[in-house]
C-alpha positions in Angstrom: 0.0 0.0 0.0 2.7 2.6 0.8 4.3 2.1 -2.6 1.0 2.6 -4.5 0.3 5.6 -2.4 3.7 7.1 -3.2 3.0 6.5 -6.9 -0.3 8.3 -6.8 1.2 11.2 -4.8 4.1 11.4 -7.3 1.5 12.1 -10.1 -0.1 14.8 -8.0 3.3 16.4 -7.1 4.4 16.3 -10.8 1.2 18.2 -11.7 2.1 21.0 -9.3 5.7 20.9 -10.5 4.7 21.3 -14.1 2.3 24.0 -13.2 4.9 25.9 -11.2 7.4 25.7 -14.1 5.3 26.1 -17.2 1.6 26.5 -16.5 -1.4 24.4 -15.7 -1.7 22.8 -19.2 1.9 21.4 -19.0 1.2 20.2 -15.4 -1.9 18.2 -16.6 0.0 16.7 -19.6 3.0 15.8 -17.4 0.9 14.2 -14.7 -1.2 12.3 -17.3 2.0 10.9 -19.0 3.4 9.8 -15.7 0.1 8.1 -14.7 0.1 5.9 -17.9 3.9 5.4 -18.1 4.7 1.7 -17.8 7.9 2.6 -15.9 6.0 4.4 -13.2 3.3 1.8 -12.9 5.9 -1.0 -12.5 7.9 1.0 -9.9 4.7 1.7 -7.9 3.9 -2.0 -7.8 7.1 -3.0 -6.0 7.2 -2.6 -2.3 10.7 -1.1 -2.1 12.2 2.3 -1.6 12.1 3.2 -5.3 8.6 4.8 -5.3 9.6 6.9 -2.4 12.8 8.1 -4.2 10.8 9.5 -7.1 8.3 11.1 -4.7 10.9 12.7 -2.6 12.9 14.0 -5.6 9.8 15.6 -7.0 8.8 17.1 -3.6 12.3 18.4 -3.1 12.4 20.0 -6.5 9.0 21.6 -6.0 10.0 22.9 -2.6 13.2 24.3 -4.0 11.4 26.1 -6.8 8.7 27.4 -4.5 11.3 28.8 -2.0 13.4 30.4 -4.7 10.5 32.1 -6.6 11.0 35.8 -7.1 8.8 37.9 -4.8 
């Protein structure tokens, strides 16, 4: 269950990452492509640390961009 939850949260975080960088349309396309990507689906099925790696990387990048946004 935690690996599947991390996979779903990665799709959500990638939407916000694409929205932050390029706009809402790019966020929707990026999240959609990740949701149907065979690589992402296979990674989310394994109960290891790999789904958490992609989630934490996307969360870290989103936090970095959010904190370094010009005022």
